[in-house]
Structures are given as structure tokens and as C-alpha cells.
LOMAR-421261 format. One record per residue: residue in three letters; x, z, y of N, C-alpha, C, O in turn. Coordinates in steps of 0.2 Angstrom, whole numbers, plus 2048, in hexadecimal, padded with zeros to 3 digits. Each point is the difference from the previous one (the first is absolute). Layout:
N
ALAXZYXZYXZYXZY/...
! end
This chain:
121
UNK6082FE6848048067FE8068018068057FE800/UNK7F88088088088008028038067FB7FE8027FA/UNK80880080B8048047FD7FC8078037FC8017FB/UNK8048038087FB8058007F97FF7F98007FE7FA/UNK7FF8038077FA7FF7FB8038027F77FF8047FB/UNK8077F68068057FF7FB8058097FC8018017FA/UNK80080180C8038058017FA807801803805800/UNK7F87FC8007FF8077FD7FB7FF7FA7FE8057FD/UNK8007F28017FC8037F88097FE7FA8007FD7FB/UNK8058048078058007FC7FE80A7FD7FF805803/UNK8037F67F38008077FD8038078028047FF805/UNK7FC8067FA8068048018028017F97FD7FD7FB/UNK8088058058058037F7801807803801802806/UNK7FE8017F48008077FD7F98028028008067FF/UNK7FA7F98037FB8018027F98017FC7FF7FC7FC/UNK7FE8088057F87FE7FE7FE7FB8047FC7FD7FD/UNK8048038077FE7FD8067FF7F77FF8057FE7FD/UNK7F77FD8048027F97FD8067FC80B8047FC7FF/UNK7FA8068078028028038008068087FC803803/UNK80C7FA7FE8008058098017FA8068037FB803/UNK7F78097FF8037FB8098068038028028067FF/UNK8027F38068088038018008038067FC800804/UNK80A8047FA8048037FF7FF8047FC7FD806801/UNK8077F87F88038087FB8048058028067FF801/UNK7F98057FF8058088027FC8037FF7FA800802/UNK80A8047F68018048007F88068027FB7FF804/UNK8058037FA7FA8078028018058057FC801805/UNK8098017FB8048058028067FE80B802804805/UNK7FD7F27FB8018008047FD7FD8038017FF805/UNK7FA8007F77F97FC8097FF8067FE8018007FA/UNK7FC8078077FE8058038058038037FE805802/UNK8077FA8008038038038027FA805802802805/UNK7FE7F67FB7FD7FF8037FB7FF8078007FF806/UNK7FA8037F67F88018038028048058007FE806/UNK80380A7F98028078018047FD8087FF801806/UNK8057FC7F78067FE8058027F98048057FE802/UNK7F47FF7FE7FE7FA803807800807801805804/UNK8027F57FC8017FF80480080180A7FB7FE804/UNK80B8067FF7FA8018078008077FE801804804/UNK7FE7FD7F67FC8097FF807805803806800801/UNK7F68048008078068017FC8067F97FD805801/UNK8057F97FD7FC8057FB8067FE7FA8027FB7FE/UNK80080D7FE8057FF7FA7FD8017FA7FB802804/UNK8037FE7F87FF8007FA7FC8077FF7FA800800/UNK80C8088008008048007FC8018067FB8017FE/UNK8048008087FB7FF8057F97FF7FC7FB8047FF/UNK8047F47FF7FC7FF7FE7F98027FA7FA7FF800/UNK80C8077FA7FD8037FD7FE8078047FC8047FD/UNK8067FE8087FC8068028038048048068007FF/UNK7F98048048078088047FE8037F7803806801/UNK7FB7FA7FC8028067FA8037FF7FB8018027FB/UNK8027F880A8067FD7F78058067FC806801803/UNK7FA8007FB8058067FB8027FB7FB7FC8027FB/UNK8077FB8038047FD7FA8008067FC7FC7FF7FC/UNK8078078048038037FB7F78017FD8008007F9/UNK7FA80280A7FF7FE7FB7FB7FD7FF7FA803800/UNK8057F47FF7FE7FD8028017FF7F57FD7FF7FB/UNK80D8038078037FE7FA7FD8077FB8008007FA/UNK7FD80480A8028077FC8048027FD8008017FA/UNK8067FF80B8078067FB8008058097FD7FF806/UNK8068037F98058058018037FD8068037FB7FF/UNK7FC8098088098018038058007FF8057FC802/UNK7FB8097FA8068047FE8017FC7FA7FB7FE7FC/UNK80C8008028057FD7F87FC7FA8028007FC7FC/UNK7FC8028098007F87FE8077FA7FE805800804/UNK7FA7FD7F58077FB8007FC7FB8047FC800804/UNK8097FA7F87FE7F98007FC7FF7FD7FB7FD802/UNK8068077F58007FF7FB7F68048017FB7FD7FE/UNK8058088037F68037FF7FE7FB8057FB7FC7FE/UNK8088048087FB7FB8048007F97FE7FC7FC803/UNK8078027F97FF7F97FE7FC7FE7F97FD7FB7FF/UNK80480E7FC7F98017FC7FA8018007FC8007FB/UNK80380180D7FB8028037FB7FC8017FA7FF7FF/UNK80C7FC8067FC7FB8017FD7F87FE7FD7FC803/UNK8098057F47FE7FA7FB7F88057FB7FC7FC7FE/UNK80580A8027F88027FD7FA7FF8057FA8027FE/UNK8077FC8087FA8048077FD7F98007FA7FF801/UNK80E7F88007FE7FB8037FD7FF7F9802804804/UNK7FC7FA7F48028017FC7F88037FD7FD7FE7FB/UNK7FF80680A7FC8038007FC7FC8037FD7FB7FE/UNK80380880A7FC7FB8058017F88027FF7FC805/UNK8048037F48037F78017F67FB8017FB8027FD/UNK8057FB8067FB7FC8017FC7FE7FB7FA8017FE/UNK80B7FB8008007FB7F97FC8067FB7FC7FE7FC/UNK8068098037FD8027F97FB8068058018067FD/UNK7FB7F980A7FB8038047FA7FB7FE7FC801804/UNK8027FC7F87FD7F78067F88057FF7FC7FC801/UNK8028087FF7F88028018008018097FB800803/UNK80C8017FF8048068078047FD803806802801/UNK7F87F88028087F97FF8038048098067FF802/UNK7F78038017FE80080A8058077FD806800800/UNK7F58047FE8038087FF8068007FC8008067FE/UNK8037F88008048007F98087FC8038068017FF/UNK7F87F8806804800805801804806806801800/UNK7F78028048028048038088067FE805801803/UNK7F88017F68008077FC80B7FD7FE8058047FF/UNK7FA7F38008088007FD8017FF805805803800/UNK7F87FA8078067FF804804805805806800802/UNK7F68067FF8008097FF8068027FC806801802/UNK7F77FD7F98078017FB8097FE8008058037FE/UNK7FA7F68038067FA8028048038058068017FF/UNK7F680180A8028018068058087FD8068007FF/UNK7F48048008038067FA8067FE802804801805/UNK7FD7FC7F18067FE7FE8087FE805805803800/UNK7F67F68058067FE8058038078048057FE803/UNK7F98077FF8018058058038037F9805802803/UNK7FC7FF7F68038088018067FC7F78028037FB/UNK7FE7F48068037FF7FB8078027FD8028027FA/UNK8037FD80B8078048018008068047FC802803/UNK80C8017FD8048058067FC7FF8067FB802803/UNK8097F87FD7FD8008077FA7FC8077FF800806/UNK7FD7FE7F37FA8018027FE8067FF7FE7FC7FC/UNK8018098037FD8077FE8058038087FE803804/UNK8077FB7FB8038038077FE800809800804805/UNK7FF7F67FA7F97FC8057FC805803801803805/UNK7FB7FC7F67F88007FE8028078017FD801806/UNK8068057FA801806800804800807801806802/UNK8017F78008057FE8077F9800806801803805/UNK7F97FA7F97FB7FF8067FC8077FF7FB802803/UNK8067FF7FB7FC8077FF7FA8067FA7FE805800/UNK8037F57FD7F88017FB8028027FB7FC8017FB/
! end
């Protein structure tokens, strides 16, 4: 058996699948790598569309959005839209999960929210 066959037939730890093809990246990292391939000028937020509004995605108001409120909204929506919890609709749930994660990255702290506001959004 050559090395490649042995690597692709390795059992997956903690998953219901018998094996995964190499490389074994977490889902979000894989999606971001596919969207922002080397040589691409597209950022993840641009790839998500021009109608990207992190406040609407996280279902919070612009006024009074604290770190705690943003974090609670992100956790609630990440659990709701996680691909492992939506087995029948994995592609759509991956897209929703990616949008929620990108929204959280944009608003996760005061400096990130200020940078987003400074861009004129």
C-alpha cells in the first residue's frame, strides 16, 4: 500500500465517517480557503455579497450593540445554523454559518465595530 492510500484510508477521530480525504481542515477554514483562493482578490466579506450587513445577520440593533450582545447572538445563530445540526440541508447551512461567522468577526469587539462604521456601512 502506498503512502497516499494509507493517508486517505485513515479513520476519522470523533466523527461518524469512516475516513476523510486529506487534508482535514475544519469546515469554516475549508470554505474560506475555497472562497479566497491564492491569487484571488476577493475577501470573505466581498464574497458574501454587497448586501452584507452584520447587524441584520446577527439580528441585533446598531444602537447598544455591546461585546456581550454580539457574542450571545453569534452563539445562538451559530448553533442554529451549524452544518452538523442541519444534516438534510448541509450546503445552505454552511453558507448561513459562514455568513454568521463573518458577521461576528466584523462586530466582535469595539475596535472591529468602529472599523466597520468607518467604512461607511
